[in-house]
C-alpha positions as CSV (number, residue, x, y, z in Angstrom):
1,M,15.0,10.0,5.5
2,I,11.2,10.0,5.6
3,L,9.8,10.6,9.1
4,M,6.2,10.6,10.3
5,E,6.1,14.4,9.9
6,H,6.6,13.9,6.1
7,I,3.6,11.7,5.8
8,I,0.5,13.7,5.0
9,R,-2.8,12.9,6.8
10,E,-6.4,12.5,5.7
11,G,-7.9,15.7,4.6
12,H,-4.9,16.7,2.6
13,P,-5.9,17.2,-1.1
14,T,-3.0,15.2,-2.5
15,L,-4.5,12.0,-1.0
16,R,-7.6,12.5,-3.1
17,T,-5.6,13.2,-6.3
18,R,-4.8,10.6,-9.0
19,A,-1.0,10.3,-9.3
20,E,0.7,10.7,-12.7
21,E,2.5,8.0,-14.7
22,V,6.3,8.1,-14.2
23,T,8.6,8.3,-17.2
24,F,11.9,6.3,-17.6
25,P,14.7,6.5,-17.0
26,L,13.7,7.7,-13.5
27,S,15.0,11.1,-12.6
28,A,17.5,11.3,-9.6
29,E,14.6,12.8,-7.6
30,D,12.2,10.0,-8.4
31,R,14.8,7.3,-7.7
32,K,15.5,9.0,-4.3
33,L,11.8,9.1,-3.5
34,A,11.5,5.4,-4.3
35,D,14.5,4.5,-2.1
36,D,13.3,6.7,0.7
37,M,9.8,5.2,0.7
38,L,11.2,1.6,0.9
39,Q,13.7,2.6,3.6
40,Y,10.9,4.1,5.7
41,L,9.1,0.8,5.7
42,I,12.3,-1.1,6.6
43,N,13.1,1.4,9.4
44,S,9.5,1.3,10.7
45,Q,9.6,-2.4,11.1
46,N,12.9,-2.3,13.1
47,P,11.9,-1.8,16.7
48,E,15.0,0.2,17.7
49,I,14.9,2.6,14.7
50,A,11.1,3.0,14.9
51,E,11.3,4.0,18.6
52,K,14.3,6.3,18.1
53,Y,12.6,8.2,15.3
54,N,9.0,7.7,16.5
55,L,8.0,5.9,13.3
56,R,4.6,4.1,12.9
57,G,5.0,0.6,11.5
58,G,4.0,0.2,7.9
59,I,4.0,-2.4,5.2
60,G,3.2,-0.1,2.3
61,L,3.7,3.6,1.4
62,A,2.5,5.4,-1.7
63,A,4.1,8.5,-3.2
64,N,0.8,10.4,-2.6
65,Q,1.3,9.9,1.1
66,V,4.5,11.9,1.1
67,N,2.8,14.6,-1.1
68,S,4.2,13.5,-4.4
69,L,1.8,12.7,-7.3
70,K,4.0,10.0,-8.8
71,R,2.6,6.6,-9.7
72,M,4.8,4.6,-7.4
73,F,4.6,2.8,-4.1
74,A,6.8,0.7,-1.8
75,L,5.9,-2.6,-0.2
76,H,7.9,-4.4,2.5
77,L,6.3,-7.5,4.2
78,E,6.3,-11.2,4.4
79,D,3.9,-13.5,2.6
80,E,2.1,-16.4,4.3
81,N,5.2,-18.6,3.6
82,G,7.5,-16.2,5.4
83,E,9.1,-15.0,2.1
84,L,10.1,-11.4,2.1
85,I,8.3,-9.3,-0.5
86,S,10.1,-6.0,-0.8
87,F,10.0,-3.7,-3.8
88,V,9.0,-0.4,-5.3
89,A,6.3,-0.6,-7.9
90,V,6.4,2.1,-10.6
91,N,3.3,2.6,-12.8
92,P,1.7,-0.5,-11.2
93,K,-1.4,-2.3,-12.6
94,I,-3.6,-5.2,-11.8
95,V,-3.8,-7.4,-14.9
96,S,-6.1,-10.1,-13.5
97,H,-7.8,-11.0,-10.3
98,S,-9.8,-13.7,-8.6
99,V,-13.6,-13.5,-8.3
100,E,-13.1,-14.5,-4.6
101,Q,-12.6,-11.5,-2.2
102,T,-10.9,-11.3,1.1
103,Y,-10.7,-8.8,4.0
104,I,-8.6,-8.3,7.1
105,T,-10.7,-9.3,10.1
106,S,-9.3,-6.6,12.3
107,G,-9.7,-3.9,9.5
108,E,-7.1,-2.0,7.5
109,G,-5.0,0.8,8.8
110,C,-3.0,3.5,7.0
111,L,0.0,5.7,7.9
112,S,-2.1,8.7,6.7
113,V,-5.0,8.0,9.0
114,D,-4.5,8.6,12.7
115,R,-7.7,6.9,13.9
116,A,-9.1,3.4,13.9
117,I,-11.9,3.0,11.4
118,P,-13.9,-0.2,12.0
119,G,-15.2,-2.2,9.1
120,Y,-14.3,-4.7,6.4
121,V,-12.4,-3.5,3.3
122,Y,-13.0,-6.1,0.6
123,R,-10.1,-6.8,-1.8
124,Y,-9.4,-9.4,-4.4
125,A,-8.0,-12.5,-2.7
126,R,-5.5,-13.2,-5.6
127,I,-4.1,-10.7,-8.1
128,T,-1.6,-10.8,-11.0
129,V,0.2,-7.5,-11.2
130,K,2.6,-5.7,-13.6
131,F,4.9,-2.8,-12.7
132,M,8.2,-1.3,-13.6
133,T,11.2,-1.5,-11.2
134,V,13.2,1.7,-10.5
135,D,15.6,0.4,-13.1
136,G,12.9,0.3,-15.8
137,E,12.5,-3.5,-15.8
138,E,9.0,-4.8,-16.2
139,K,7.9,-7.3,-13.5
140,K,4.9,-9.5,-13.4
141,M,3.9,-11.4,-10.2
142,R,1.1,-13.2,-8.6
143,L,0.1,-12.1,-5.1
144,S,-2.3,-13.5,-2.5
145,G,-3.1,-12.9,1.1
146,L,-1.6,-9.9,2.8
147,P,0.7,-8.9,-0.1
148,A,-2.3,-8.8,-2.4
149,I,-4.3,-6.7,0.1
150,A,-1.4,-4.3,0.6
151,F,-0.8,-3.9,-3.2
152,Q,-4.5,-3.0,-3.7
153,H,-4.4,-0.6,-0.7
154,E,-1.4,1.2,-2.2
155,L,-2.8,1.2,-5.7
156,D,-5.9,2.8,-4.3
157,H,-3.7,5.6,-2.9
158,L,-2.4,6.3,-6.4
159,N,-6.0,6.7,-7.6
160,G,-6.9,9.0,-4.8
161,V,-9.0,6.4,-2.9
162,M,-8.7,5.9,0.8
163,F,-9.3,2.4,2.4
164,Y,-12.4,3.6,4.3
165,D,-14.1,4.6,1.0
166,R,-14.5,0.8,0.5
167,I,-16.3,0.2,3.9
168,D,-20.1,-0.2,3.7
169,E,-21.4,2.9,5.5
170,K,-24.7,1.3,6.5
171,D,-23.2,-2.0,7.6
172,P,-19.4,-1.8,8.1
173,F,-19.2,-5.5,8.9
174,V,-21.4,-6.8,6.1
175,Q,-20.4,-10.3,5.0
176,L,-20.1,-10.5,1.2
177,E,-20.7,-13.7,-0.6
178,N,-17.6,-15.3,-2.1
179,S,-15.3,-13.7,0.5
180,I,-12.9,-15.3,2.9
181,P,-11.6,-13.6,6.1
182,F,-7.9,-12.9,6.3
183,G,-6.8,-13.0,10.0
184,R,-3.8,-11.3,11.4
185,D,-2.1,-12.5,14.5
C-alpha cells in the first residue's frame, strides 16, 4: 500500500527525469505499481481511510512520484457530469487538443509539493488522448474540464515537468487570451 512516506517530494531528482516507455505484457512489478497507484487515490478520497493512514487527497498519481521511472499514471475523479473516471494510463499521449486553454482558479496542487504555490497553470481545455491499459488494450478518449487538467498534470510528471514550471514568474495571475477559468467548489 502506498502511503505519503512513499511519495517523493520536490527537489528529488526522479521528479525531474523523463520516465521510460513500458513494454507489454506488463511485468508483475509494473502491474502491482499500477494497482497500488490507483488504490492510493481511491483510499485518499475515502475520509476514514485517509484519516487512519494520514493520506493527502489526490486525483492523480504518476509513477515518478513514487520514485519509479515508468511511463504510467493513475487518475481517479469525477467529470463535470458526475461520471467516475478511474484508470491507469500506460504510455499515455495527447493526440489532439483544443486551441482554448483553461486553468483552475484556485491553482493546482500536487502530492509531491508540500506548499501552496499561487498562480494560474494553463492547460488545454479539451484533449483527445491515447494510452494502453494494464492489460495492453489501447484506449482513446476525449477529456475536458478537470479530467483534462489532471491528465495533463500527470503527463507533465512523466516528462519531468512540475506544475509550477508553467506559472508565469513575472505575473503568476496573468490572463491569457482564449482561456476560460475552471472553478472548483
